[in-house]
C-alpha positions as CSV (number, residue, x, y, z in Angstrom):
1,M,-40.0,-44.4,-4.3
2,N,-36.3,-44.5,-5.9
3,Q,-36.8,-48.0,-6.9
4,L,-40.0,-48.2,-9.0
5,L,-39.8,-52.1,-9.2
6,A,-40.0,-52.6,-5.6
7,F,-43.7,-52.5,-5.6
8,R,-44.5,-54.2,-2.4
9,K,-42.5,-51.4,-0.5
10,W,-44.1,-48.5,-1.8
11,W,-47.7,-49.6,-2.7
12,P,-48.8,-49.5,1.2
13,V,-47.9,-45.9,1.1
14,V,-49.7,-45.0,-2.2
15,S,-53.0,-46.8,-1.3
16,A,-53.2,-45.2,2.1
17,M,-52.7,-41.8,0.6
18,G,-56.4,-41.5,-0.8
19,P,-58.4,-42.1,2.3
20,M,-55.8,-39.9,4.3
21,V,-56.6,-37.0,2.0
22,K,-60.2,-37.7,2.2
23,S,-60.2,-37.6,5.9
24,L,-57.8,-34.4,6.1
25,S,-60.4,-32.5,3.6
26,E,-63.5,-33.4,5.5
27,D,-62.2,-32.2,9.1
28,P,-61.8,-28.3,8.8
29,E,-59.9,-28.3,12.2
30,T,-56.7,-30.0,10.6
31,R,-56.4,-27.0,8.4
32,F,-55.7,-29.1,5.4
33,L,-55.1,-26.7,2.7
34,G,-55.4,-29.2,-0.4
35,A,-53.7,-31.8,-2.6
36,E,-53.3,-32.6,-6.2
37,T,-52.9,-36.1,-7.8
38,F,-50.6,-36.7,-10.7
39,L,-51.1,-39.8,-13.1
40,Y,-48.6,-40.4,-15.7
């Protein structure tokens, strides 16, 4: 995310993060420790 104006490049990563964290936190076999979200 070095170029904040390159929205089309980093948006797919940002939009996939929520479902990925949710699926990892629901499955105990993944040994997911946790996640934090920072919004400015």
